[in-house]
C-alpha positions in Angstrom: -10.9 11.1 -32.2 -10.6 10.4 -28.5 -7.7 12.4 -27.0 -8.0 11.4 -23.4 -9.1 8.2 -21.8 -10.1 10.1 -18.7 -12.9 11.8 -20.7 -14.5 8.4 -20.9 -14.5 7.8 -17.1 -16.8 9.2 -14.5 -15.6 11.0 -11.4 -15.8 8.0 -9.1 -13.6 5.9 -11.4 -11.0 8.7 -11.7 -10.9 9.1 -7.9 -10.1 5.3 -7.6 -7.0 5.8 -9.7 -5.4 8.3 -7.4 -6.5 7.4 -3.8 -4.2 8.5 -0.9 -4.2 7.4 2.7 -6.7 10.0 4.0 -9.1 9.2 1.2 -8.8 5.5 1.9 -9.8 6.1 5.5 -12.7 8.4 4.4 -14.0 5.6 2.1 -13.4 2.9 4.7 -14.7 4.8 7.7 -12.8 5.2 11.0 -14.5 2.1 12.6 -13.3 -0.1 9.7 -9.8 1.3 10.1 -9.9 0.5 13.8 -11.0 -3.1 13.1 -8.1 -3.6 10.7 -5.6 -2.2 13.3 -7.1 -4.5 15.9 -6.8 -7.5 13.5 -3.0 -6.7 13.1 -2.6 -6.4 16.9 -4.1 -9.8 17.3 -1.6 -11.4 14.8 -3.6 -11.3 11.6 -1.9 -10.4 8.3 -2.5 -6.9 7.0 -2.9 -8.2 3.5 -5.6 -10.6 4.6 -7.5 -7.8 6.3 -7.3 -5.4 3.4 -7.8 -8.0 0.5 -11.5 -7.4 0.2 -10.9 -3.6 0.0 -8.4 -4.2 -2.8 -10.8 -6.6 -4.5 -13.6 -3.9 -4.3 -11.4 -1.3 -5.9 -10.2 -3.6 -8.6 -13.8 -4.7 -9.4 -14.9 -1.1 -9.7 -12.0 -0.3 -12.0 -12.5 -3.4 -14.1 -16.1 -2.3 -14.7 -14.9 1.3 -15.4 -12.5 -0.1 -18.0 -15.2 -2.0 -19.8 -17.5 1.1 -19.7 -14.6 3.2 -21.0 -14.2 1.0 -24.1 -17.9 1.0 -24.8 -18.2 4.8 -24.5 -15.2 5.1 -26.8 -16.9 2.9 -29.4 -19.9 5.1 -29.2 -17.8 8.0 -30.3 -15.7 6.0 -32.8 -16.6 2.6 -34.3 -12.9 1.9 -34.7 -12.0 2.9 -31.1 -10.7 -0.5 -30.1 -8.3 -0.6 -33.0 -7.2 3.0 -32.3 -6.6 2.5 -28.5 -2.9 1.7 -28.7 -2.2 4.7 -30.9 -4.1 7.0 -28.6 -2.2 5.5 -25.6 1.1 6.2 -27.4 0.2 9.9 -28.0 -0.8 10.3 -24.4 2.4 8.9 -23.1 4.4 11.2 -25.3 3.0 14.3 -23.8 5.2 16.2 -21.4 2.7 16.5 -18.6 0.1 13.9 -17.8 -1.7 12.9 -14.6 -0.9 9.6 -12.8 -4.3 8.3 -13.7 -4.0 9.2 -17.4 -0.6 7.6 -17.5 -1.8 4.4 -15.8 -4.6 3.9 -18.3 -2.4 4.6 -21.3 0.1 2.0 -20.1 -2.7 -0.5 -19.4 -4.0 -0.1 -22.9 -0.5 -1.2 -24.1 -0.4 -4.1 -21.7 2.1 -2.4 -19.5 2.6 -1.4 -15.8 4.8 1.4 -14.6 7.6 -1.0 -13.7 7.2 -2.8 -17.0 7.5 0.5 -18.9 10.7 1.2 -17.1 12.2 -2.1 -18.1 10.8 -2.4 -21.6 10.8 1.3 -22.7 13.5 2.5 -20.3 11.4 5.6 -19.8 12.2 6.7 -23.4 9.3 8.1 -25.4 11.2 7.4 -28.6 10.8 3.6 -28.0 7.0 3.9 -27.7 6.2 3.7 -31.4 8.3 0.6 -32.0 6.8 -1.1 -28.9 3.2 -0.1 -29.9 3.7 -1.5 -33.4 5.0 -4.8 -32.1 2.2 -5.0 -29.5 -0.4 -4.5 -32.2 1.3 -7.1 -34.5 1.4 -9.7 -31.7 -2.3 -9.2 -30.9 -3.2 -9.5 -34.6 -1.2 -12.7 -34.9 -2.7 -14.1 -31.8 -6.3 -13.3 -33.0 -5.5 -15.0 -36.4 -4.2 -18.0 -34.6 -7.3 -18.1 -32.3 -9.6 -18.1 -35.3 -7.7 -21.0 -36.8 -7.6 -23.0 -33.5 -11.0 -22.2 -32.1 -13.0 -20.5 -34.8 -14.5 -17.0 -34.8 -15.7 -15.5 -31.6 -19.0 -13.8 -32.3 -21.6 -11.9 -30.2 -23.1 -8.6 -29.5 -22.6 -6.2 -26.6 -25.6 -4.1 -25.5 -25.4 -1.2 -23.0 -28.7 0.0 -21.5 -30.5 -2.2 -24.1 -28.7 -0.5 -27.0 -26.4 -2.4 -29.3 -22.9 -0.9 -28.9 -20.5 -3.3 -30.8 -19.8 -6.8 -31.9 -17.9 -9.1 -29.6 -14.8 -10.7 -31.2 -11.3 -12.0 -30.3 -9.8 -8.5 -30.9 -12.2 -6.9 -28.4 -11.5 -9.6 -25.8 -7.8 -9.5 -26.2 -7.6 -5.7 -25.9 -9.8 -5.8 -22.8 -8.0 -8.7 -21.1 -4.6 -7.2 -21.7 -5.7 -4.0 -20.2 -7.4 -5.7 -17.2 -4.3 -7.8 -16.5 -2.0 -4.7 -16.4 -4.6 -2.9 -14.3 -4.7 -5.7 -11.7 -0.9 -5.8 -11.4 -0.7 -2.0 -11.0 -3.5 -1.7 -8.4 -2.2 -4.6 -6.3 1.3 -3.1 -6.2 -0.1 0.3 -5.5 -2.4 -0.9 -2.7 0.4 -2.9 -1.1 2.4 0.3 -0.7 -0.6 2.5 0.1 -1.9 0.2 2.9 1.5 -0.6 4.2 2.5 3.1 4.7 -0.9 4.0 6.0 -1.3 1.3 8.5 2.3 1.5 9.7 1.3 4.8 11.2 -2.1 3.7 12.5 -0.8 0.5 14.1 2.2 2.2 15.8 0.2 5.2 16.9 -2.6 3.0 18.3 -0.1 0.7 20.1 1.7 3.6 21.8 -1.6 5.3 22.7 -2.8 2.0 24.3 0.5 1.7 26.2 -0.1 5.1 27.8 2.0 7.5 25.7 0.5 10.8 24.7 0.6 11.8 21.0 2.7 14.9 20.2 3.4 16.5 16.8 6.3 15.1 15.0 9.6 16.1 16.8 7.8 18.5 19.0 7.4 16.9 22.5 6.0 19.2 25.2 7.1 17.4 28.4 9.9 15.1 27.3 8.2 12.1 29.0 5.4 9.7 28.3 5.0 11.1 24.8 5.4 9.8 21.3 5.5 11.0 17.7 5.4 9.4 14.4 8.0 9.4 11.6 10.7 11.4 13.4 13.9 12.3 11.7 17.1 12.5 13.7 20.4 11.0 12.8 18.4 8.3 11.1 14.7 8.2 10.4 12.4 6.1 12.6 8.7 5.3 12.2 8.0 6.3 15.8 9.8 7.7 18.8 8.5 7.3 22.4 9.9 9.0 25.5 9.3 7.4 28.8 11.1 9.4 31.5 14.4 9.8 33.4 16.2 10.1 30.0 14.9 6.9 28.5 12.9 6.3 25.4 12.5 3.9 22.4 12.5 4.2 18.7 10.4 1.9 16.6 10.7 0.6 13.0 7.7 -1.3 11.6 7.4 -3.0 8.2 4.7 -5.2 6.7 7.4 -7.2 4.8 7.7 -10.9 4.3 10.0 -13.4 6.0 12.5 -13.2 3.2 13.0 -9.4 3.5 13.3 -8.7 7.2 16.9 -7.8 6.9 15.8 -4.8 5.0 14.2 -3.4 8.1 17.2 -4.2 10.2 19.5 -2.4 7.8 17.3 0.7 8.0 17.7 1.0 11.7 21.2 -0.4 12.2 22.6 3.1 12.4 20.2 4.4 15.0 22.1 6.2 17.7 21.8 4.7 21.2 21.9 8.2 22.7 20.2 11.3 21.4 19.9 14.9 22.7 16.4 16.2 23.3 15.7 19.4 25.3 19.4 19.7 26.2 19.4 16.3 27.7 20.9 13.0 26.7 18.4 10.2 26.2 19.1 6.4 26.0 17.1 5.1 23.1 16.1 1.5 22.8 15.5 0.1 19.3 12.5 -2.1 18.6 12.0 -3.6 15.2 8.5 -4.9 14.3 8.2 -7.1 11.3 5.5 -9.4 9.9 7.4 -12.6 10.5 10.9 -14.0 10.6 12.1 -16.9 8.4 13.5 -20.0 10.0 17.0 -19.4 8.7 17.0 -15.7 9.2 20.0 -14.2 11.1 18.0 -11.1 12.0 17.8 -12.0 15.7 21.5 -12.3 16.0 22.1 -9.1 14.0 19.6 -7.3 16.2 21.5 -8.3 19.3 24.6 -6.7 17.8 22.9 -3.3 17.7 21.3 -3.9 21.1 17.9 -4.0 19.5 14.8 -6.2 19.9 12.8 -7.9 17.2 9.0 -8.5 17.4 6.9 -10.5 15.0 3.4 -9.3 14.2 2.4 -12.8 13.2 2.7 -13.8 16.8 -0.6 -13.6 18.7 -0.7 -10.7 21.2 2.6 -9.2 20.1 1.7 -5.8 21.7 2.2 -7.7 25.0 5.7 -8.6 23.9 6.4 -4.9 23.2 5.3 -4.0 26.8 7.6 -6.6 28.2 10.5 -5.4 26.2 9.9 -1.8 27.4 9.8 -3.1 31.0 13.3 -4.5 30.6 14.7 -1.5 28.6 12.9 1.4 30.4 11.5 0.0 33.7 8.1 0.5 32.0 5.0 -0.8 33.7 1.6 -1.5 32.1 -1.3 -3.9 32.8 -0.6 -5.8 29.6 2.7 -7.1 30.9 1.2 -9.5 33.5 -2.2 -10.0 31.8 -3.2 -13.6 31.0 -3.4 -14.3 27.3 -7.1 -15.1 27.7 -7.8 -11.4 28.6 -5.5 -9.7 26.1 -7.9 -9.8 23.1 -10.8 -8.2 25.0 -8.5 -5.6 26.5 -7.1 -4.5 23.2 -10.5 -4.5 21.6 -11.9 -2.2 24.3 -8.8 0.1 24.3 -9.0 0.6 20.5 -12.3 2.3 20.9 -10.7 5.4 22.3 -7.6 5.6 20.0 -7.5 9.0 18.2 -6.8 7.5 14.8 -7.8 10.8 13.1 -4.8 12.5 14.7 -2.3 10.0 13.3 -3.6 10.7 9.8 -2.5 14.4 10.1 1.1 13.2 10.0 0.5 11.9 6.5 
């Protein structure tokens, strides 16, 4: 009897289950990452830029799921019927990898969040759920036969007959693919969001003329920046300009209905911090995807003496430069640049951005 679904997957499929930010960049290539960052700087939505990457990962895992079932049937003719029971046994183990857990949940038509809500993270509820899941599938198959007739066919792999195609096979496969899709899309949203928050902020500050320093370890206390610093309150990036002035940035690829979440995160930033035995005035700049028409975030930002910038606006990096001029007496060619020249300027500047260095802060 099959004891692990991972035994039925090749190494490439397993690596797709547990990709991290650095691995994503390795697969994409630095140039593709630069193109995505540039797209965001020009006002394009991150999800639009990464959708094809998500679709590619999903397609590969969809195929891997089909191959897994067929390989399982090769070992055991009753594999499809036994899949829920195998999944239950896997989920009851004390230690399992993320990939193993994901597949076992998918076999039972669940995602991680759904298992928390349905099973409440209690292994004792698995047997009852699995029994009901199987019963519902059996009832659905019986009804399908009555309503539509028997689904019949044969599945060949490499010109060899593997199994018969029927409603039960299709229902198990589609339930698994559906849960897989929800999990991967949720995972990619978080993965790409966290990854490109660093890459976009790092690229922006490099283009604006700040030198990259290791997190919280500035060398000259002027014209430097670091990512994900932690002081009295965490910020996504901190930039020091000069004469005791700097700015902290919070960035979030979140929708118009959730921009207040970003504001709440930074609302307790101190306006003054001590670095190198010196007091620094710190401006607060909040970067969000877009702001809803009825959102009060602009007024709330004014209450904390902060500025809000929307990434959905074309050439928003120019807006950042203008804010820094007001807050820090900052000067940069972008500030007075005609809109017609901004796109070409950012495209050319992106070619020299050290994206690889920003990945080290992962």
